[in-house]
C-alpha positions in Angstrom: 7.3 -16.9 -14.1 10.7 -15.2 -12.8 10.9 -12.1 -10.5 12.2 -9.9 -13.5 9.2 -11.1 -16.0 6.6 -10.0 -13.2 8.5 -6.5 -13.2 8.8 -6.6 -17.1 5.0 -7.0 -17.0 4.3 -4.6 -14.1 2.4 -1.2 -14.9 4.5 1.9 -15.1 1.8 3.8 -13.5 2.1 1.6 -10.4 5.6 2.5 -10.2 5.4 6.0 -11.2 3.1 6.9 -7.9 6.0 5.7 -5.9 8.5 7.7 -7.8 6.0 11.0 -7.0 5.8 10.1 -3.6 9.7 9.6 -3.2 10.5 12.6 -5.0 7.8 14.7 -3.5 9.0 13.3 0.1 12.4 14.8 -0.7 11.2 18.1 -1.9 11.5 17.5 -5.6 8.3 18.1 -7.8 6.2 15.9 -10.2 7.5 18.0 -13.1 11.1 17.4 -12.3 10.2 13.5 -12.3 8.5 13.7 -15.5 11.5 15.6 -16.8 13.9 12.9 -16.0 11.4 10.5 -17.4 10.8 12.3 -20.9 14.7 12.9 -21.0 15.3 9.2 -20.6 12.6 7.7 -22.8 11.9 10.6 -25.5 8.5 10.8 -24.5 6.6 14.1 -24.3 4.3 14.9 -21.8 1.1 13.8 -23.7 2.8 10.6 -24.7 4.2 9.9 -21.1 0.5 10.7 -19.7 -0.9 8.3 -22.3 1.1 5.4 -21.3 0.5 6.1 -17.7 -3.2 6.0 -18.1 -3.2 2.9 -20.2 -1.4 0.8 -17.6 1.5 0.5 -20.2 3.9 -2.2 -19.0 7.5 -1.8 -18.5 8.3 -4.0 -21.1 6.2 -2.2 -23.4 7.2 1.5 -22.2 10.9 0.8 -22.6 9.8 -1.0 -26.4 8.0 2.1 -27.3 11.1 4.6 -26.1 13.6 6.4 -27.9 16.5 5.9 -25.0 18.6 9.1 -24.8 22.1 8.5 -26.2 23.4 9.7 -22.9 21.7 6.7 -21.1 25.0 5.0 -21.0 26.7 7.8 -18.9 24.1 6.5 -15.9 26.1 4.4 -13.6 26.2 3.8 -10.1 24.2 1.2 -7.8 20.7 0.4 -7.4 19.4 -2.5 -5.1 23.2 -3.6 -4.7 24.2 -3.8 -8.6 26.1 -1.7 -10.7 23.6 -0.3 -13.5 26.3 -0.1 -16.0 27.2 -3.8 -15.7 23.6 -5.2 -16.5 23.6 -7.6 -19.0 19.7 -7.5 -19.9 18.6 -4.3 -21.8 15.6 -3.9 -20.4 16.5 -4.7 -16.9 19.2 -2.1 -17.4 16.6 0.5 -18.6 14.3 0.0 -16.0 17.4 0.5 -13.6 18.4 3.6 -15.5 15.3 5.0 -14.5 15.5 4.0 -10.9 18.7 5.6 -10.6 17.8 8.9 -12.1 14.9 9.0 -9.7 17.1 8.5 -6.7 19.7 10.9 -7.8 16.7 13.4 -8.4 15.4 12.5 -4.8 19.1 12.9 -3.2 18.8 16.4 -4.6 21.1 16.2 -7.0 21.3 19.3 -9.7 18.9 18.5 -12.7 22.2 19.2 -14.9 23.8 16.5 -13.4 20.6 14.2 -13.4 20.1 14.7 -17.0 24.1 14.0 -17.8 24.2 17.9 -19.3 
């Protein structure tokens, strides 16, 4: 099993708690994090919470998501790789989420994070 297969099968809830810690440590809120996730995935609060409660994998999470049409505007580097240059669609979607969380934690205005 490759490293990315392990990530694909990892529970979103496991990483979500780390996202919450990261943004709250930088003065942002869980509500803002949820707004970013809803924007990217199209899930409402109930659908997001259901997937977290069920331990949904990243593979299933993004398979069930309706990716925001503006997601392709997410650019920049995550873990030394430009997100816009990632070939694998699932890897790219996971990195889009990572990039949005990074931007939120860095204090970027919500309008800019959400590509408004």
